C-alpha positions in Angstrom: 36.8 35.8 -9.7 37.4 34.9 -13.4 38.8 31.5 -12.4 35.8 30.9 -10.1 33.4 31.9 -12.9 35.1 29.6 -15.4 34.9 26.6 -13.0 31.2 27.3 -12.4 30.6 27.4 -16.2 32.5 24.1 -16.7 30.5 22.4 -13.9 27.2 23.6 -15.4 28.2 22.3 -18.9 29.1 18.9 -17.5 25.8 18.6 -15.7 24.0 19.4 -18.9 25.8 16.7 -21.0 23.6 14.0 -19.5 20.5 15.9 -20.4 21.1 16.0 -24.2 18.1 14.4 -25.9 18.4 11.4 -28.2 19.1 12.3 -31.8 18.7 10.1 -34.8 18.1 7.0 -32.6 21.3 7.5 -30.6 21.1 7.3 -26.8 21.6 10.3 -24.7 24.9 10.5 -22.8 23.2 9.7 -19.5 21.8 6.4 -21.1 25.4 5.3 -21.8 26.4 5.4 -18.1 26.2 2.1 -16.2 23.2 1.8 -13.9 23.9 1.5 -10.2 21.8 -1.6 -10.4 23.8 -3.0 -13.4 24.5 -6.3 -11.5 20.9 -7.2 -11.2 19.7 -9.9 -13.5 18.0 -13.2 -14.0 18.7 -16.4 -16.0 15.8 -17.5 -18.2 15.8 -21.2 -19.1 13.9 -21.8 -22.3 11.9 -25.1 -22.6 10.8 -25.0 -26.3 7.9 -27.4 -26.6 6.4 -25.7 -29.6 9.3 -26.0 -32.0 10.0 -22.3 -32.3 12.9 -21.7 -34.8 16.1 -20.9 -33.0 16.7 -17.7 -35.0 13.3 -16.4 -33.8 14.2 -17.2 -30.2 17.6 -15.5 -30.6 16.0 -12.3 -32.0 13.2 -12.4 -29.4 15.9 -12.7 -26.7 17.4 -9.4 -27.8 14.0 -7.7 -27.7 13.4 -8.9 -24.1 16.9 -8.1 -23.0 16.7 -4.5 -24.3 13.6 -3.7 -22.3 15.2 -4.7 -19.0 18.7 -3.5 -19.8 17.4 0.1 -20.0 17.1 0.2 -16.2 20.1 -1.9 -15.3 18.6 -5.5 -15.3 20.2 -8.2 -17.5 18.2 -11.1 -18.8 20.1 -14.0 -20.2 18.4 -16.9 -22.0 19.8 -20.5 -22.0 18.6 -23.8 -23.2 18.7 -27.0 -21.1 19.3 -29.2 -24.1 22.6 -27.4 -24.8 24.1 -28.2 -21.3 25.1 -31.7 -22.4 26.8 -30.6 -25.5 29.3 -28.2 -23.8 28.1 -25.4 -26.1 29.2 -21.9 -25.3 26.3 -20.8 -23.0 25.4 -17.2 -22.2 27.0 -16.0 -19.0 24.6 -15.3 -16.1 25.8 -13.4 -13.1 26.6 -15.1 -9.8 23.5 -15.4 -7.6 21.0 -14.5 -10.3 17.7 -16.2 -9.8 16.6 -18.8 -12.4 13.3 -18.4 -14.2 11.8 -20.8 -16.8 10.1 -20.0 -20.1 7.8 -22.8 -21.2 6.9 -22.3 -24.8 3.6 -24.1 -25.7 2.0 -24.4 -29.1 -1.4 -23.1 -27.9 -3.5 -22.7 -24.8 -4.7 -26.3 -24.8 -2.8 -27.0 -21.6 -4.9 -24.4 -19.8 -8.2 -25.4 -21.3 -11.1 -24.7 -18.9 -8.9 -22.3 -16.7 -10.8 -19.2 -17.8 -7.7 -17.8 -19.5 -8.5 -15.0 -22.0 -8.6 -16.5 -25.5 -6.4 -13.6 -26.8 -3.7 -14.2 -24.1 -0.3 -14.9 -25.7 1.2 -15.8 -22.4 0.6 -16.6 -18.7 2.4 -16.2 -15.4 1.8 -15.9 -11.7 3.2 -13.2 -9.5 6.0 -14.4 -7.3 6.6 -17.6 -9.3 9.6 -18.4 -11.5 7.7 -19.9 -14.4 6.2 -18.2 -17.4 4.3 -19.6 -20.4 4.1 -18.3 -24.0 1.7 -19.6 -26.6 3.4 -19.7 -29.9 0.3 -20.0 -32.1 -1.2 -16.9 -30.4 2.1 -15.0 -30.9 2.1 -15.9 -34.6 -1.6 -14.8 -35.0 -0.9 -11.4 -33.3 2.2 -10.9 -35.5 0.2 -11.7 -38.7 -2.8 -9.5 -37.7 -0.6 -6.5 -37.1 2.0 -7.2 -39.8 4.6 -7.3 -37.1 7.9 -9.3 -36.9 7.2 -12.6 -35.0 10.3 -12.2 -32.9 9.3 -8.8 -31.8 5.9 -10.0 -30.5 7.5 -13.0 -28.9 10.1 -10.9 -27.1 7.6 -8.4 -25.9 5.3 -11.1 -24.5 8.2 -12.7 -22.6 9.0 -9.3 -21.1 5.4 -8.8 -20.1 5.1 -12.2 -18.5 8.4 -11.7 -16.6 6.9 -8.5 -15.4 3.9 -10.4 -14.0 6.3 -12.6 -11.9 8.0 -9.5 -10.4 5.0 -7.2 -9.9 2.0 -7.6 -7.6 -0.6 -10.3 -8.3 -3.1 -9.4 -11.1 -1.2 -6.2 -12.0 -1.8 -4.4 -15.3 -1.2 -0.8 -16.3 -3.6 1.5 -18.3 -0.9 1.8 -20.9 2.6 0.7 -21.7 4.2 -2.7 -21.7 2.1 -4.0 -18.8 -1.3 -3.1 -20.4 -3.7 -6.1 -20.2 -3.8 -6.3 -24.0 -1.5 -4.4 -26.2 -3.2 -2.2 -28.8 -2.1 -1.2 -32.3 -0.6 2.0 -30.9 1.4 0.0 -28.4 2.9 -2.2 -31.1 3.8 1.0 -33.1 5.8 2.1 -30.0 7.4 -1.3 -29.8 8.5 -1.1 -33.4 10.2 2.2 -32.5 11.7 0.9 -29.3 9.6 3.1 -27.1 7.3 0.6 -25.4 8.6 0.1 -21.9 7.9 -0.4 -18.2 6.7 2.6 -16.2 9.2 4.1 -13.7 7.3 2.7 -10.7 7.2 -0.7 -12.3 11.0 -0.6 -12.9 11.5 0.2 -9.3 9.3 -2.7 -8.2 11.0 -5.1 -10.6 14.4 -4.3 -9.2 13.2 -4.7 -5.6 11.7 -8.1 -6.4 14.9 -9.2 -8.1 16.9 -8.1 -5.1 14.7 -10.3 -2.9 14.8 -13.2 -5.4 18.6 -13.0 -5.5 18.8 -13.0 -1.7 16.6 -16.1 -1.5 18.7 -17.9 -4.1 21.8 -17.5 -2.1 23.0 -20.8 -0.5 
């Protein structure tokens, strides 16, 4: 009986390890475990028509990647102009669908389309192309005293969300809110702004379908 009791106690303790909350910014043990969907991902090709500094893009990439990595989806940025230079390119997984990030200086390209003047980006559900308006990103960063790369990375994640979620979708709060408020940006600064659980599930389902379609 004593041995059975000890085994039961050990089993209980092991099950609780993954439930330890985050302390001092460190992830809980369960967050360190690889997701069962860890092989999901997409390759994002950056077409930088606005002259965004590369260091801004690099830091923005990390912000976007972190938001998706939390639920087992990898997002790898690459740059077409580097293909011809044999530069060391980020590694995308086999079969990952390819998406395109078109960085424009402003909304001029969409003049007369009825796009909200505050919109920092634009994308259609089910498409593989997103747009980000650099001047709008800079204005939002300046107004909220926010790092430019943070705003850029969040906008990219939001627009990628639009391609993978139902048409016209927005949430009442969180990353997919129609327009992020000051409270949302505070959460972003703390690394707490994210997709809802239902959105994460839908994103994964959409990527699985996209990967299937991209197979030869």
